[in-house]
C-alpha atoms as a printed R data frame, in Angstrom:
   type eleno elety resid chain resno       x      y       z
1  ATOM     1    CA   UNK     A     1 -11.199 13.365  16.149
2  ATOM     2    CA   UNK     A     2 -10.222 11.613  12.931
3  ATOM     3    CA   UNK     A     3  -9.014 13.526   9.892
4  ATOM     4    CA   UNK     A     4  -8.966 12.079   6.389
5  ATOM     5    CA   UNK     A     5  -5.838 12.952   4.444
6  ATOM     6    CA   UNK     A     6  -6.651 11.101   1.233
7  ATOM     7    CA   UNK     A     7 -10.013  9.918   0.016
8  ATOM     8    CA   UNK     A     8 -10.775  7.687  -2.953
9  ATOM     9    CA   UNK     A     9 -14.334  7.610  -4.295
10 ATOM    10    CA   UNK     A    10 -15.999  5.980  -7.275
11 ATOM    11    CA   UNK     A    11 -19.197  7.434  -8.669
12 ATOM    12    CA   UNK     A    12 -20.694  6.636 -12.043
13 ATOM    13    CA   UNK     A    13 -18.091  6.751 -14.829
14 ATOM    14    CA   UNK     A    14 -15.568  8.667 -12.648
15 ATOM    15    CA   UNK     A    15 -13.096  7.904  -9.873
16 ATOM    16    CA   UNK     A    16 -11.740 10.607  -7.557
17 ATOM    17    CA   UNK     A    17  -8.470 10.725  -5.613
18 ATOM    18    CA   UNK     A    18  -8.741 13.614  -3.182
19 ATOM    19    CA   UNK     A    19  -9.429 16.644  -5.395
20 ATOM    20    CA   UNK     A    20  -8.270 14.891  -8.615
21 ATOM    21    CA   UNK     A    21 -10.957 13.250 -10.747
22 ATOM    22    CA   UNK     A    22 -10.703 11.134 -13.904
23 ATOM    23    CA   UNK     A    23 -12.780  8.770 -16.012
24 ATOM    24    CA   UNK     A    24 -12.587  5.069 -15.344
25 ATOM    25    CA   UNK     A    25 -10.184  3.432 -17.730
26 ATOM    26    CA   UNK     A    26  -9.542 -0.161 -18.735
27 ATOM    27    CA   UNK     A    27  -8.520 -3.295 -16.850
28 ATOM    28    CA   UNK     A    28  -4.841 -2.253 -16.861
29 ATOM    29    CA   UNK     A    29  -5.495  0.908 -14.823
30 ATOM    30    CA   UNK     A    30  -5.325  1.065 -11.029
31 ATOM    31    CA   UNK     A    31  -8.366  1.352  -8.770
32 ATOM    32    CA   UNK     A    32 -10.984  0.453 -11.334
33 ATOM    33    CA   UNK     A    33 -14.141 -0.103  -9.282
34 ATOM    34    CA   UNK     A    34 -16.225 -3.194  -9.895
35 ATOM    35    CA   UNK     A    35 -19.216 -3.619  -7.605
36 ATOM    36    CA   UNK     A    36 -17.741 -3.152  -4.101
37 ATOM    37    CA   UNK     A    37 -14.113 -4.043  -5.013
38 ATOM    38    CA   UNK     A    38 -11.208 -2.262  -6.710
39 ATOM    39    CA   UNK     A    39  -8.986 -3.813  -9.387
40 ATOM    40    CA   UNK     A    40  -5.218 -3.873  -8.805
41 ATOM    41    CA   UNK     A    41  -3.325 -4.793 -12.016
42 ATOM    42    CA   UNK     A    42  -0.047 -5.176 -10.087
43 ATOM    43    CA   UNK     A    43  -1.476 -7.920  -7.906
44 ATOM    44    CA   UNK     A    44  -3.887 -9.121 -10.584
45 ATOM    45    CA   UNK     A    45  -6.721 -9.270  -8.080
46 ATOM    46    CA   UNK     A    46  -9.547 -7.259  -6.533
47 ATOM    47    CA   UNK     A    47  -9.006 -5.384  -3.256
48 ATOM    48    CA   UNK     A    48 -11.638 -4.377  -0.714
49 ATOM    49    CA   UNK     A    49 -10.214 -0.872  -0.321
50 ATOM    50    CA   UNK     A    50  -8.919  1.417  -3.065
51 ATOM    51    CA   UNK     A    51  -5.182  1.728  -3.483
52 ATOM    52    CA   UNK     A    52  -3.701  5.037  -2.220
53 ATOM    53    CA   UNK     A    53  -1.701  5.502  -5.445
54 ATOM    54    CA   UNK     A    54  -3.044  7.772  -8.182
55 ATOM    55    CA   UNK     A    55  -1.459  5.808 -11.030
56 ATOM    56    CA   UNK     A    56   0.779  2.832 -11.788
57 ATOM    57    CA   UNK     A    57   3.924  4.983 -11.807
58 ATOM    58    CA   UNK     A    58   3.435  5.797  -8.116
59 ATOM    59    CA   UNK     A    59   2.783  2.128  -7.394
60 ATOM    60    CA   UNK     A    60   5.906  1.063  -9.311
61 ATOM    61    CA   UNK     A    61   8.060  3.662  -7.510
62 ATOM    62    CA   UNK     A    62   6.803  2.482  -4.136
63 ATOM    63    CA   UNK     A    63   7.494 -1.135  -5.055
64 ATOM    64    CA   UNK     A    64  11.027 -0.304  -6.214
65 ATOM    65    CA   UNK     A    65  11.787  1.720  -3.042
66 ATOM    66    CA   UNK     A    66  10.233 -0.699  -0.532
67 ATOM    67    CA   UNK     A    67  10.740 -4.033  -2.283
68 ATOM    68    CA   UNK     A    68   7.096 -5.120  -2.319
69 ATOM    69    CA   UNK     A    69   3.563 -3.850  -2.345
């Protein structure tokens, strides 16, 4: 049995992170869906899977603690 702890979904003008939902923002925001890819401004490239971070602050903290993304 597999349990999902965190789920990221994009539907219409919204993107959801678990129970949190927000409108899609601009190209500087994390996890902006485009077709079947997700934009990562830290890497400056599209990823196949959405990033597990809710915002860039979480991403920056992780990078500072671990040394890389």
